[in-house]
C-alpha positions as CSV (number, residue, x, y, z in Angstrom):
1,M,-9.0,-60.2,16.3
2,V,-12.2,-60.4,14.1
3,V,-14.5,-57.5,13.9
4,N,-18.3,-57.9,12.8
5,H,-20.8,-54.9,11.8
6,V,-24.1,-55.6,12.9
7,K,-27.1,-53.4,12.6
8,M,-28.7,-52.1,16.6
9,E,-31.9,-54.3,15.4
10,D,-30.0,-57.3,14.3
11,E,-28.2,-57.3,17.6
12,D,-30.8,-58.7,19.8
13,Y,-31.7,-61.7,17.5
14,L,-28.0,-62.6,16.9
15,D,-27.7,-62.8,20.7
16,V,-30.5,-64.9,20.8
17,Q,-29.1,-67.2,18.1
18,F,-25.7,-67.5,19.8
19,W,-27.2,-68.5,23.2
20,K,-29.7,-70.9,21.5
21,S,-26.7,-72.5,19.3
22,K,-25.0,-73.5,22.7
23,S,-25.8,-76.7,25.1
24,L,-27.8,-76.3,28.3
25,T,-24.5,-77.1,30.0
26,E,-22.7,-74.2,28.4
27,R,-25.3,-71.8,29.1
28,L,-25.7,-72.7,32.7
29,A,-22.0,-72.6,33.1
30,E,-21.9,-69.2,31.8
31,V,-24.6,-67.7,34.3
32,T,-22.5,-69.5,36.9
33,R,-19.8,-67.9,36.1
34,L,-21.5,-64.1,35.6
35,R,-23.0,-64.7,39.1
36,V,-19.9,-65.5,40.6
37,N,-18.1,-62.8,39.0
38,Y,-20.8,-60.2,40.1
39,Y,-21.2,-61.3,43.6
40,T,-17.3,-61.2,43.9
41,W,-17.0,-57.9,42.5
42,L,-20.2,-56.6,44.9
43,N,-19.2,-58.3,48.2
44,G,-15.7,-58.9,47.9
45,F,-16.5,-62.9,48.2
46,Y,-19.2,-65.5,46.8
47,P,-21.6,-66.3,49.5
48,E,-21.9,-69.9,50.3
49,K,-25.3,-70.6,50.2
50,I,-27.8,-68.6,47.7
51,E,-31.1,-69.0,48.2
52,K,-33.5,-70.5,45.2
53,V,-36.4,-68.0,44.6
54,V,-38.6,-68.3,41.7
55,S,-41.1,-65.4,41.1
56,Q,-43.8,-65.0,38.3
57,R,-44.6,-61.7,36.9
58,T,-48.5,-61.4,36.7
59,L,-50.0,-59.6,34.1
């Protein structure tokens, strides 16, 4: 196991750089995995259908 000490102010930047280095397919696969894990934990199952809703914040 490897441990890297990172300053808190650099953490967000490093996270962004890490995800930018991944392909779109890898990022989408990870979001899907996290979504399945969350819904399974929350409800005990993953819904068959999830409605697509896009909302935009107004400034």
